[in-house]
C-alpha positions in Angstrom: 47.3 -3.5 44.0 50.3 -5.5 45.4 49.0 -8.5 42.8 49.3 -5.8 39.9 52.8 -5.3 40.8 52.9 -9.2 41.0 51.3 -10.1 37.9 53.8 -6.9 36.3 56.6 -8.2 37.6 56.1 -11.8 36.7 55.6 -10.9 32.8 58.8 -8.8 33.2 60.6 -11.7 34.4 59.6 -13.8 32.1 60.2 -11.6 29.1 64.2 -11.2 30.1 64.3 -15.3 30.9 63.0 -15.4 27.2 65.5 -13.1 25.8 68.0 -14.9 27.2 66.8 -18.2 26.1 65.9 -19.8 29.5 62.1 -20.7 27.8 62.6 -22.7 24.7 59.1 -24.3 24.9 57.3 -20.5 24.9 54.6 -20.0 22.1 55.1 -17.1 20.2 52.5 -15.4 17.7 53.6 -12.8 15.0 51.4 -10.2 14.1 51.3 -7.7 11.5 48.7 -5.3 10.3 48.3 -3.2 7.4 49.3 1.1 8.2 46.2 3.3 8.7 45.3 4.5 5.7 44.5 8.5 5.1 41.0 9.4 3.1 40.6 12.6 1.2 37.3 14.5 1.8 35.9 13.7 -1.3 36.4 9.5 -0.1 35.0 10.8 3.5 31.7 12.5 1.9 31.4 9.5 -0.2 31.7 6.7 2.5 29.2 9.0 4.7 26.7 8.9 1.3 26.7 5.8 0.3 25.6 4.8 4.1 22.9 7.2 3.5 23.6 9.7 6.2 23.6 13.1 6.8 26.5 14.8 8.5 24.7 15.1 11.4 23.6 11.6 12.0 27.4 10.4 10.2 28.9 12.6 13.4 26.6 10.7 16.2 27.7 7.2 14.5 31.3 8.1 14.7 31.1 10.0 18.1 32.7 13.2 16.8 30.6 16.7 16.3 29.4 17.5 13.7 31.5 20.5 13.0 34.3 17.6 12.9 32.1 15.8 9.8 32.1 19.6 8.1 35.8 20.0 8.4 36.5 16.3 7.3 34.3 16.9 4.2 36.2 20.5 3.2 39.4 18.8 3.8 40.1 21.5 6.4 41.0 18.9 9.0 41.6 15.3 8.8 40.5 11.9 10.9 42.8 11.0 13.7 44.4 7.5 13.1 41.6 6.0 15.1 38.9 7.4 12.7 40.7 6.7 9.5 40.6 3.0 11.0 36.7 3.6 11.3 36.2 4.3 8.1 38.6 2.0 6.4 35.6 -0.4 8.3 33.0 1.5 7.4 34.1 1.0 3.3 34.7 -2.3 3.8 31.5 -3.4 5.7 28.8 -0.4 5.0 26.4 -2.5 8.0 28.8 -2.1 10.6 27.2 0.7 12.2 23.9 -1.3 12.3 25.4 -4.7 13.2 27.1 -3.1 16.7 23.8 -1.2 17.3 25.4 2.2 17.1 22.9 2.7 14.6 19.6 1.4 14.2 17.4 2.4 10.7 13.6 2.6 11.3 10.9 2.3 9.2 9.7 5.7 7.6 
């Protein structure tokens, strides 16, 4: 526990020194991100159907209940920011679940 405290203390001390201009050779990285977009019920259903998944399979892959998927697709509930980010990724890469072994397609 003491080393955690010391690490946090050191980080805060360095941040203060940087702000005061006492660490001129410090490397800084600026990070930008795109805002999380929202999805309509129709868009969610379209993503699911393009993936060739039932609501039950899609719910399992997304880590939510089937009732949640039903509510999203009915428009009575809306996905959280994290779920929307996952929907964005799925929209860009329909093989994402397979790539990360979340879903395995078995030959019929």
